C-alpha positions, 0 to 999 in steps of 0.5 A: 423585484430585486435590488442590485448594486451598480456604479454610481459613476458608471465606472468602466472597471471592476467598480462598475460590476453589478451584483444582486443585493437581495432575493425576490421582494415585493415592489414596496419592500425592494424600493424601501431597501434601495432607498435606505441603502442609498441613504446610508451610502450617500450621494458621493459613494461609488455604490448605487442601489436600484430596483430591477425586475425578478428576471433581470440579467446581470451584465458580465463582470469587467475583465482586464 
């Protein structure tokens, strides 16, 4: 499992770009990392951290 950063508010600009935050982790560790990062950022942050499968493919970055 891996942790990604994505937009908490589904922004349609560069703030909506996703990126990997961690390398491959066990499911329990990935969930713990995502939970801690979300707690640090708070619910009003632009960042939301989620757990995805190891083979998850990031969508293309936003282009103007």
